[in-house]
MDTraj code that builds the backbone (N, CA, C; nanometers):
import mdtraj as md
import numpy as np

residues = "MET ILE ALA ARG ARG THR VAL ALA LEU VAL ASN LYS GLN GLY LEU HIS ALA ARG PRO ILE SER GLN LEU VAL GLN LEU ALA ALA ALA ALA GLU ALA ASP VAL LYS VAL THR GLY PRO ASP GLY THR VAL ALA ASP GLY ALA SER VAL PHE SER MET MET THR LEU ALA ALA VAL VAL GLY ALA GLU LEU ILE LEU GLU ALA ASP GLY PRO ASP ALA GLU VAL VAL VAL GLN GLN LEU GLU ASP LEU ILE SER SER GLY PHE GLY GLU PRO".split()
xyz = np.array([
    [-24.1661, 16.3250, -0.5746],
    [-24.1175, 16.2038, -0.5131],
    [-24.2307, 16.1386, -0.4333],
    [-24.2436, 16.0093, -0.4449],
    [-24.3466, 15.9353, -0.3721],
    [-24.2789, 15.8448, -0.2691],
    [-24.3316, 15.8465, -0.1473],
    [-24.2837, 15.7584, -0.0405],
    [-24.4021, 15.6775, 0.0091],
    [-24.3756, 15.5522, 0.0445],
    [-24.4843, 15.4642, 0.0885],
    [-24.4328, 15.3650, 0.1924],
    [-24.5125, 15.3447, 0.2982],
    [-24.4787, 15.2474, 0.4012],
    [-24.6061, 15.1878, 0.4584],
    [-24.5944, 15.0675, 0.5108],
    [-24.7055, 15.0033, 0.5816],
    [-24.6666, 14.9931, 0.7283],
    [-24.7579, 15.0307, 0.8156],
    [-24.7312, 15.0287, 0.9597],
    [-24.8562, 14.9809, 1.0334],
    [-24.8355, 14.9070, 1.1406],
    [-24.9470, 14.8550, 1.2209],
    [-24.9729, 14.9454, 1.3412],
    [-25.0998, 14.9632, 1.3733],
    [-25.1374, 15.0400, 1.4929],
    [-25.1052, 14.9578, 1.6172],
    [-25.0334, 15.0174, 1.7102],
    [-24.9966, 14.9453, 1.8320],
    [-25.0655, 14.9997, 1.9567],
    [-25.1250, 15.1184, 1.9463],
    [-25.1931, 15.1712, 2.0645],
    [-25.3255, 15.0984, 2.0861],
    [-25.3610, 15.0797, 2.2113],
    [-25.4757, 14.9958, 2.2471],
    [-25.6091, 15.0436, 2.1908],
    [-25.6253, 15.1734, 2.1744],
    [-25.7546, 15.2259, 2.1297],
    [-25.7615, 15.2507, 1.9794],
    [-25.6554, 15.2189, 1.9070],
    [-25.6568, 15.2397, 1.7623],
    [-25.6678, 15.3864, 1.7266],
    [-25.7223, 15.4137, 1.6092],
    [-25.7360, 15.5526, 1.5657],
    [-25.8600, 15.6141, 1.6287],
    [-25.8366, 15.7098, 1.7148],
    [-25.9455, 15.7873, 1.7727],
    [-25.9052, 15.9344, 1.7613],
    [-25.9807, 16.0238, 1.8184],
    [-25.9637, 16.1675, 1.7938],
    [-25.8219, 16.2195, 1.8181],
    [-25.7604, 16.1866, 1.9312],
    [-25.6285, 16.2430, 1.9611],
    [-25.5206, 16.1944, 1.8653],
    [-25.5079, 16.0632, 1.8406],
    [-25.4081, 16.0201, 1.7434],
    [-25.4334, 16.0757, 1.6028],
    [-25.5592, 16.0826, 1.5644],
    [-25.5904, 16.1375, 1.4325],
    [-25.5449, 16.2830, 1.4251],
    [-25.5692, 16.3584, 1.5313],
    [-25.5267, 16.4976, 1.5348],
    [-25.3748, 16.5092, 1.5188],
    [-25.3003, 16.4212, 1.5849],
    [-25.1542, 16.4221, 1.5743],
    [-25.1098, 16.3903, 1.4314],
    [-25.1719, 16.2912, 1.3709],
    [-25.1384, 16.2544, 1.2329],
    [-25.1680, 16.3690, 1.1361],
    [-25.2837, 16.4295, 1.1518],
    [-25.3256, 16.5371, 1.0628],
    [-25.2323, 16.6572, 1.0752],
    [-25.1882, 16.6894, 1.1967],
    [-25.0955, 16.8017, 1.2150],
    [-24.9664, 16.7790, 1.1368],
    [-24.9119, 16.6594, 1.1449],
    [-24.7895, 16.6285, 1.0700],
    [-24.8137, 16.6357, 0.9197],
    [-24.9220, 16.5735, 0.8753],
    [-24.9515, 16.5691, 0.7322],
    [-24.9778, 16.7087, 0.6756],
    [-25.0513, 16.7897, 0.7495],
    [-25.0870, 16.9232, 0.7009],
    [-24.9653, 17.0159, 0.6949],
    [-24.8676, 16.9930, 0.7795],
    [-24.7493, 17.0785, 0.7833],
    [-24.6491, 17.0447, 0.6724],
    [-24.6632, 16.9309, 0.6113],
    [-24.5673, 16.8850, 0.5102],
    [-24.5987, 16.9402, 0.3723],
    [-24.4946, 16.9548, 0.2941],
    [-24.5123, 16.9898, 0.1536],
    [-24.5259, 16.8608, 0.0747],
    [-24.6375, 16.7943, 0.0981],
    [-24.6659, 16.6671, 0.0312],
    [-24.8142, 16.6378, 0.0456],
    [-24.8669, 16.5654, -0.0503],
    [-25.0047, 16.5188, -0.0458],
    [-25.0011, 16.3830, 0.0236],
    [-25.0619, 16.3732, 0.1415],
    [-25.0554, 16.2513, 0.2222],
    [-25.1881, 16.1767, 0.2152],
    [-25.1804, 16.0491, 0.1849],
    [-25.2968, 15.9609, 0.1833],
    [-25.2686, 15.8450, 0.2779],
    [-25.3730, 15.8001, 0.3473],
    [-25.3622, 15.6862, 0.4381],
    [-25.4698, 15.5864, 0.3983],
    [-25.4272, 15.4637, 0.3718],
    [-25.5215, 15.3585, 0.3337],
    [-25.5423, 15.2670, 0.4534],
    [-25.6684, 15.2458, 0.4887],
    [-25.7024, 15.1615, 0.6025],
    [-25.7095, 15.0150, 0.5636],
    [-25.7338, 14.9288, 0.6623],
    [-25.7345, 14.7849, 0.6392],
    [-25.8432, 14.7364, 0.5436],
    [-25.9504, 14.8140, 0.5297],
    [-26.0574, 14.7729, 0.4386],
    [-26.0436, 14.8368, 0.3004],
    [-25.9320, 14.9071, 0.2776],
    [-25.9077, 14.9693, 0.1481],
    [-25.9551, 15.1122, 0.1366],
    [-26.0181, 15.1650, 0.2413],
    [-26.0613, 15.3039, 0.2412],
    [-25.9387, 15.3942, 0.2370],
    [-25.9411, 15.4933, 0.1483],
    [-25.8298, 15.5875, 0.1371],
    [-25.8740, 15.7211, 0.1952],
    [-25.7937, 15.7728, 0.2888],
    [-25.8257, 15.8985, 0.3549],
    [-25.7202, 16.0038, 0.3241],
    [-25.7637, 16.1286, 0.3227],
    [-25.6736, 16.2420, 0.3089],
    [-25.6061, 16.2613, 0.4447],
    [-25.4742, 16.2471, 0.4485],
    [-25.4002, 16.2565, 0.5741],
    [-25.4061, 16.3922, 0.6403],
    [-25.4477, 16.4954, 0.5686],
    [-25.4545, 16.6298, 0.6243],
    [-25.5964, 16.6674, 0.6679],
    [-25.6873, 16.5710, 0.6705],
    [-25.8266, 16.5978, 0.7065],
    [-25.8723, 16.5074, 0.8210],
    [-25.9100, 16.5689, 0.9319],
    [-25.9587, 16.4920, 1.0470],
    [-26.0801, 16.4088, 1.0072],
    [-26.1750, 16.4705, 0.9386],
    [-26.2979, 16.3992, 0.9020],
    [-26.2683, 16.2812, 0.8093],
    [-26.1803, 16.3012, 0.7152],
    [-26.1433, 16.1936, 0.6237],
    [-26.0739, 16.0798, 0.6988],
    [-25.9835, 16.1139, 0.7895],
    [-25.9100, 16.0119, 0.8660],
    [-26.0038, 15.9308, 0.9562],
    [-26.1083, 15.9930, 1.0056],
    [-26.2016, 15.9221, 1.0934],
    [-26.2738, 15.8102, 1.0195],
    [-26.2831, 15.8178, 0.8882],
    [-26.3514, 15.7138, 0.8112],
    [-26.2747, 15.5815, 0.8132],
    [-26.1482, 15.5858, 0.8522],
    [-26.0680, 15.4629, 0.8540],
    [-26.1113, 15.3678, 0.9646],
    [-26.1555, 15.4229, 1.0777],
    [-26.2033, 15.3414, 1.1900],
    [-26.1121, 15.2225, 1.2175],
    [-25.9830, 15.2467, 1.2242],
    [-25.8849, 15.1396, 1.2422],
    [-25.8640, 15.1081, 1.3901],
    [-25.8534, 14.9806, 1.4205],
    [-25.8355, 14.9333, 1.5576],
    [-25.6921, 14.8830, 1.5762],
    [-25.6583, 14.8532, 1.7018],
    [-25.5242, 14.8033, 1.7319],
    [-25.4923, 14.6810, 1.6447],
    [-25.3716, 14.6794, 1.5911],
    [-25.3277, 14.5697, 1.5053],
    [-25.3551, 14.5934, 1.3577],
    [-25.4405, 14.6891, 1.3263],
    [-25.4719, 14.7179, 1.1858],
    [-25.3495, 14.7754, 1.1159],
    [-25.3319, 14.7364, 0.9906],
    [-25.2223, 14.7912, 0.9119],
    [-25.2714, 14.9082, 0.8278],
    [-25.1939, 15.0155, 0.8317],
    [-25.2228, 15.1342, 0.7524],
    [-25.1136, 15.1506, 0.6479],
    [-25.1517, 15.1912, 0.5301],
    [-25.0540, 15.2220, 0.4260],
    [-25.0425, 15.3733, 0.4195],
    [-24.9224, 15.4230, 0.4442],
    [-24.8943, 15.5657, 0.4397],
    [-24.8320, 15.5972, 0.3050],
    [-24.8838, 15.6978, 0.2370],
    [-24.8281, 15.7351, 0.1077],
    [-24.8280, 15.8864, 0.0955],
    [-24.7154, 15.9405, 0.0507],
    [-24.7042, 16.0842, 0.0326],
    [-24.6373, 16.1125, -0.1011],
    [-24.6788, 16.2219, -0.1610],
    [-24.6238, 16.2642, -0.2895],
    [-24.5908, 16.4127, -0.2796],
    [-24.4639, 16.4466, -0.2949],
    [-24.4218, 16.5857, -0.2885],
    [-24.2811, 16.5968, -0.2344],
    [-24.2304, 16.7194, -0.2232],
    [-24.0935, 16.7406, -0.1787],
    [-24.0625, 16.6818, -0.0406],
    [-24.1591, 16.6836, 0.0506],
    [-24.1386, 16.6332, 0.1871],
    [-24.1856, 16.4889, 0.2044],
    [-24.2125, 16.4188, 0.0961],
    [-24.2753, 16.2863, 0.1039],
    [-24.2021, 16.1904, 0.1972],
    [-24.0740, 16.1727, 0.1779],
    [-23.9993, 16.0759, 0.2589],
    [-23.9970, 16.1162, 0.4060],
    [-23.9779, 16.2436, 0.4310],
    [-23.9715, 16.2927, 0.5690],
    [-24.1047, 16.2739, 0.6402],
    [-24.2148, 16.3140, 0.5765],
    [-24.3447, 16.3052, 0.6425],
    [-24.3865, 16.1598, 0.6633],
    [-24.3583, 16.0727, 0.5694],
    [-24.3935, 15.9315, 0.5871],
    [-24.3132, 15.8726, 0.7036],
    [-24.1868, 15.9098, 0.7154],
    [-24.1061, 15.8616, 0.8283],
    [-24.1603, 15.9148, 0.9609],
    [-24.1980, 16.0420, 0.9642],
    [-24.2543, 16.1006, 1.0861],
    [-24.3843, 16.0317, 1.1252],
    [-24.4698, 16.0066, 1.0282],
    [-24.5970, 15.9390, 1.0551],
    [-24.5738, 15.7966, 1.1038],
    [-24.4799, 15.7263, 1.0391],
    [-24.4486, 15.5902, 1.0813],
    [-24.3962, 15.5897, 1.2253],
    [-24.3081, 15.6817, 1.2581],
    [-24.2533, 15.6901, 1.3939],
    [-24.3631, 15.7176, 1.4963],
    [-24.4532, 15.8094, 1.4625],
    [-24.5631, 15.8442, 1.5533],
    [-24.6529, 15.7238, 1.5775],
    [-24.6912, 15.6552, 1.4715],
    [-24.7793, 15.5392, 1.4844],
    [-24.7092, 15.4256, 1.5585],
    [-24.5839, 15.4004, 1.5267],
    [-24.5082, 15.2923, 1.5908],
    [-24.4854, 15.3188, 1.7390],
    [-24.4847, 15.4466, 1.7773],
    [-24.4647, 15.4823, 1.9182],
    [-24.5942, 15.4702, 1.9984],
    [-24.7045, 15.4406, 1.9308],
    [-24.8335, 15.4308, 2.0004],
    [-24.8915, 15.5674, 2.0327],
    [-24.8460, 15.6706, 1.9619],
    [-24.8953, 15.8063, 1.9806],
    [-24.8697, 15.8584, 2.1207],
    [-24.7708, 15.8017, 2.1889],
    [-24.7399, 15.8459, 2.3246],
    [-24.8392, 15.7986, 2.4290],
    [-24.9270, 15.7060, 2.3916],
    [-25.0251, 15.6536, 2.4871],
    [-24.9607, 15.5425, 2.5694],
    [-25.0055, 15.5276, 2.6934],
    [-24.9471, 15.4199, 2.7774],
    [-24.9810, 15.2800, 2.7280],
])
top = md.Topology()
chain = top.add_chain()
for i, resn in enumerate(residues, 1):
    res = top.add_residue(resn, chain, resSeq=i)
    for name in ("N", "CA", "C"):
        top.add_atom(name, md.element.get_by_symbol(name[0]), res)
traj = md.Trajectory(xyz[None], top)
């Protein structure tokens, strides 16, 4: 099963180490292959910190979340919720 959503970064600092770590933890725990496409078309492995850092996405940037596997819908929803919440940042 494939799930896909587009979500905008709302936290002021965009994707930096802590939010990336949170995203990777969710993606790595899922039974799904997670890919994240950045605003410039770069595709990153959602379960890899180094790969996610290549996105260099700033506040307002849209990310495309895509997962393929048994947990696809669940993990994409979790990732969307995390990003939409601003990663718990003030």
